[in-house]
C-alpha positions as CSV (number, residue, x, y, z in Angstrom):
1,M,20.4,-23.5,13.3
2,N,23.0,-24.5,10.4
3,S,25.6,-22.3,9.0
4,T,23.7,-21.6,5.9
5,T,20.6,-20.9,7.8
6,E,22.9,-18.6,10.2
7,K,25.2,-17.0,7.1
8,Y,21.9,-15.9,6.1
9,F,20.7,-14.0,9.1
10,S,24.6,-13.0,10.2
11,G,24.5,-9.0,10.4
12,K,21.1,-8.5,9.5
13,N,18.5,-6.0,11.2
14,I,15.4,-7.7,12.0
15,I,11.6,-6.7,13.2
16,I,9.8,-9.4,15.1
17,T,6.3,-8.1,16.5
18,G,4.4,-10.8,19.0
19,A,8.1,-11.2,20.2
20,F,7.5,-11.8,23.7
21,N,5.5,-15.1,23.8
22,G,5.3,-18.9,21.8
23,I,6.8,-18.3,18.1
24,G,7.9,-15.3,18.4
25,R,10.1,-15.5,21.4
26,S,12.0,-18.7,20.0
27,L,12.8,-16.8,17.0
28,S,14.0,-14.1,18.9
29,Q,16.3,-15.8,20.7
30,A,17.8,-18.0,18.0
31,L,18.5,-14.7,16.1
32,L,20.0,-12.4,18.6
33,P,23.1,-13.7,18.6
34,V,23.8,-13.5,15.1
35,C,21.8,-10.8,13.9
36,Q,23.2,-7.0,14.0
37,K,20.1,-5.4,15.5
38,L,17.0,-6.9,16.7
39,Y,13.9,-4.9,17.2
40,C,11.0,-6.6,19.4
41,L,7.5,-5.7,19.3
42,D,4.6,-6.9,21.1
43,N,1.6,-5.6,23.7
44,S,2.2,-8.0,26.7
45,K,3.1,-5.8,29.6
46,D,3.0,-8.9,31.9
47,S,5.4,-11.5,29.5
48,Q,8.2,-8.4,29.1
49,Q,10.2,-8.9,32.0
50,K,9.9,-12.8,31.2
51,F,11.0,-12.0,27.9
52,M,14.1,-10.0,28.4
53,Q,15.3,-12.5,31.0
54,S,15.2,-15.4,28.9
55,F,18.4,-14.0,27.4
56,G,20.2,-14.7,30.0
57,S,24.5,-14.3,29.9
58,L,24.0,-12.7,26.2
59,K,26.4,-9.8,26.0
60,K,23.5,-7.8,24.0
61,S,19.9,-7.6,24.2
62,P,16.9,-6.7,21.5
63,S,15.3,-3.3,21.6
64,V,12.1,-3.7,22.7
65,Y,9.0,-1.7,22.2
66,L,5.9,-2.2,24.0
67,L,2.4,-1.0,22.2
68,D,-0.5,-2.1,20.3
69,L,-0.2,-3.2,16.7
70,T,-4.0,-1.8,15.9
71,D,-2.8,2.0,17.3
72,K,-1.5,2.7,13.7
73,C,-0.2,6.1,15.0
74,E,1.8,4.9,17.3
75,L,3.1,2.5,15.2
76,D,3.8,4.3,12.7
77,R,5.9,6.7,14.6
78,V,7.9,3.5,15.6
79,L,8.5,2.0,12.5
80,K,9.7,5.4,11.3
81,E,11.8,5.8,14.5
82,I,13.6,1.9,13.7
83,C,13.8,2.5,9.9
84,D,15.4,5.8,9.9
85,T,17.8,4.5,12.1
86,V,18.8,1.2,10.3
87,K,18.1,-0.6,6.8
88,I,15.4,-3.3,8.0
89,D,16.3,-6.3,6.1
90,I,14.0,-9.0,7.6
91,L,10.4,-8.3,9.4
92,F,8.8,-11.0,10.9
93,A,5.3,-10.0,11.2
94,N,4.2,-12.4,13.4
95,A,1.9,-11.2,16.1
96,G,-1.9,-12.3,16.6
97,I,-4.6,-13.9,19.2
98,K,-6.6,-16.4,18.6
99,G,-10.0,-16.1,20.5
100,T,-12.5,-19.4,19.5
101,N,-16.5,-18.0,18.8
102,S,-18.8,-20.6,18.1
103,F,-22.1,-19.2,16.0
104,L,-24.5,-20.3,18.6
105,S,-23.4,-17.3,20.9
106,Y,-21.2,-15.3,18.7
107,D,-19.3,-12.6,20.1
108,Q,-19.0,-9.8,17.7
109,E,-16.9,-7.5,19.3
110,L,-14.3,-10.7,19.9
111,A,-14.6,-11.6,16.1
112,H,-13.7,-7.9,15.7
113,K,-11.0,-7.6,17.9
114,V,-9.3,-10.9,16.3
115,F,-9.3,-9.2,12.9
116,E,-8.4,-6.2,13.8
117,I,-5.1,-7.4,15.1
118,N,-4.7,-10.7,12.9
119,F,-5.1,-8.6,9.9
120,L,-5.3,-5.0,9.9
121,G,-2.5,-5.4,12.4
122,F,-0.3,-6.9,10.1
123,C,-1.0,-4.6,7.6
124,N,-0.7,-1.7,9.7
125,T,3.2,-3.8,10.2
126,V,4.0,-4.4,6.7
127,I,3.4,-1.7,4.6
128,P,5.8,1.2,6.6
129,V,8.4,-1.6,6.4
130,L,8.1,-2.5,2.8
131,N,8.1,1.2,2.1
132,Q,11.8,1.2,2.9
133,M,12.9,-2.0,1.4
134,L,11.1,-1.0,-1.8
135,K,13.1,2.0,-2.0
136,N,16.7,0.1,-1.1
137,K,14.9,-2.5,-3.6
138,H,16.1,-5.4,-0.7
139,G,14.5,-7.2,1.8
140,H,12.3,-10.4,3.4
141,I,9.5,-10.1,4.7
142,V,7.9,-12.7,6.4
143,G,4.0,-13.3,7.5
144,T,2.3,-16.0,9.6
145,S,-0.6,-17.8,8.3
146,S,-1.9,-21.3,9.6
147,L,-2.2,-24.6,8.2
148,G,-5.9,-24.4,9.5
149,V,-6.7,-21.3,6.8
150,Y,-8.2,-24.4,3.8
151,R,-11.1,-25.7,5.3
152,G,-13.6,-24.1,8.3
153,M,-13.4,-25.4,11.8
154,V,-15.8,-25.5,14.8
155,K,-15.7,-22.7,16.6
156,G,-12.8,-21.1,14.5
157,A,-14.6,-18.5,11.9
158,P,-12.5,-14.8,13.2
159,Y,-9.3,-16.6,13.8
160,F,-9.2,-18.8,10.5
161,S,-10.9,-15.8,8.6
162,S,-8.0,-13.2,9.5
163,K,-5.3,-16.2,9.0
164,S,-6.6,-16.6,5.3
165,A,-6.3,-13.0,4.7
166,V,-2.9,-13.0,5.6
167,A,-2.1,-15.6,3.2
168,V,-3.9,-14.1,-0.2
169,F,-2.3,-10.9,1.0
170,M,0.9,-12.5,1.1
171,E,0.8,-14.3,-1.9
172,S,-0.3,-10.8,-3.3
173,L,2.5,-9.1,-2.4
174,R,5.1,-11.8,-3.5
175,L,3.7,-11.6,-7.1
176,E,4.3,-7.9,-6.9
177,V,7.3,-7.8,-5.0
178,K,9.3,-10.1,-6.8
179,S,11.1,-8.2,-9.2
180,Q,12.4,-5.3,-6.7
181,G,14.6,-7.5,-4.6
182,I,12.4,-7.7,-1.8
183,A,11.8,-11.8,-0.8
184,V,8.0,-13.0,0.8
185,T,8.2,-15.8,3.1
186,T,4.6,-17.2,4.4
187,L,4.6,-19.3,7.3
188,F,2.2,-22.4,8.0
189,P,2.5,-23.5,11.3
190,G,0.1,-26.2,12.5
191,Y,-0.3,-26.9,16.5
192,V,2.4,-25.3,18.3
193,K,2.5,-25.6,21.5
194,T,1.7,-21.8,22.9
195,A,-0.7,-20.1,25.2
196,M,-3.3,-20.1,21.8
197,T,-3.6,-23.8,21.5
198,E,-4.7,-24.2,24.7
199,Q,-7.6,-22.7,24.2
200,N,-8.3,-25.3,21.3
201,T,-11.9,-27.1,21.3
202,V,-10.2,-30.0,19.0
203,P,-7.6,-32.2,20.2
204,P,-4.5,-30.8,18.5
205,F,-2.2,-33.2,16.6
206,F,1.4,-33.5,16.3
207,M,1.9,-30.8,18.8
208,M,5.6,-29.0,18.3
209,S,7.3,-27.0,20.6
210,P,7.9,-22.9,19.9
211,D,12.1,-24.0,19.5
212,V,11.3,-26.7,16.9
213,A,9.0,-24.5,14.9
214,A,11.6,-21.6,14.9
215,Q,14.5,-23.7,13.8
216,K,12.0,-24.8,11.3
217,I,10.8,-21.3,10.1
218,L,14.5,-20.0,10.0
219,Y,15.8,-22.6,8.1
220,G,12.9,-22.3,5.6
221,V,12.8,-18.4,5.5
222,G,16.9,-18.9,5.3
223,R,16.9,-20.4,1.8
224,K,13.5,-17.9,0.7
225,K,11.0,-20.2,0.3
226,S,7.8,-18.5,-0.4
227,T,6.1,-20.8,2.1
228,V,7.1,-22.8,5.3
229,A,4.2,-25.0,6.6
230,F,5.1,-27.9,9.4
231,P,4.6,-30.2,10.9
232,W,4.8,-32.5,7.7
233,Q,1.9,-34.7,9.8
234,M,-0.4,-32.3,9.9
235,R,1.0,-31.0,5.8
236,I,-0.2,-34.3,4.8
237,V,-3.4,-34.4,6.9
238,T,-4.3,-30.9,5.1
239,F,-3.6,-31.8,1.4
240,F,-6.4,-34.9,1.9
241,N,-9.0,-32.8,4.1
242,R,-8.8,-30.2,1.0
243,L,-9.7,-33.6,-1.3
244,L,-12.6,-34.6,1.3
245,P,-15.9,-33.5,-0.3
246,N,-18.3,-31.7,2.2
247,F,-20.1,-34.8,3.6
248,L,-17.2,-36.5,4.4
249,Y,-15.3,-33.1,5.8
250,D,-18.3,-32.2,8.2
251,Y,-18.9,-35.4,9.7
252,F,-14.9,-35.9,11.1
253,A,-15.0,-32.2,11.5
254,R,-17.9,-32.4,13.6
255,K,-16.9,-35.7,15.4
256,M,-13.5,-34.4,15.9
257,A,-15.8,-31.1,17.9
258,G,-18.1,-33.3,20.0
259,I,-21.0,-32.2,18.0
260,S,-23.4,-34.7,17.8
261,G,-26.9,-34.9,15.4
C-alpha cells in the first residue's frame, strides 16, 4: 500500500463482510495495521481460527462476528451494536458464494441460496450502515460485483444474476447519495484465486492472487473511484465480449465450456 492509499484508510473505522477468506481476508490483513477499528463479519466457522492466526504478531486484532448475512434480525443487531459504538467510515460489502448451476439439471434451492446471500444479504448489510452514513453525511460504501456480469455464462445464471443485481444497486446508490457526502465504489474482479474459482467450469484466464487483488482494490477505493475492475487483461476481454454479436459469443462461450453441437 503506497503512502497516498495508506493515508486514506489511516484512522478509519471499517466493516468488511466475507472477511475470513479470499479477497476479504487479504483486505483485512492490509487494513488492520493502518485503520482505527476493523470489524470483520463472516459465516464460516471453519475459517475463523485460521483468519485470526493470519494476523501473526500484530499488536491489535479485528473485532470478529460470526453470523449469517441472511439472518436479518441478527445482522441488524450486530450492525446497530457497531454503529452505536463508532462512526463507520468505510463498508466493504464483499460476502458472496458461487454455486454453479446447469439448466439441464437446475437446482432451484441452490439458486435461491446464491441470490439470498449475494444480493439480499448484501442489501441487509448496506442499508443499516448507509442510514448512519446519511445522518453523518460521511462515508464510503464498497460493493463487490464481478466482471462476468456483462454477458451470460454457462452454469453461471444464479451467481452472475446476483452480481448483476449488486452492480445495478450500487450504480443507483451512487446517483442518489453523491450529494450527501457518501462515496460509492463498485468492484468488478475477474478471476481471483479463491475457493469460489475452484468451481469454475470454464478455464480461468489471468488468475490473480487475493493479495494482489486487495492492493488494486485499496488503490482504487483510496482514490474514490466509482468502479474498480481488474485485471486489466480481463477488462479488455470483457469490453470486446460485449461487442460480439450473439452468434459469435454463443460459439466461443459454448466451446470454452466444452459444449458441442
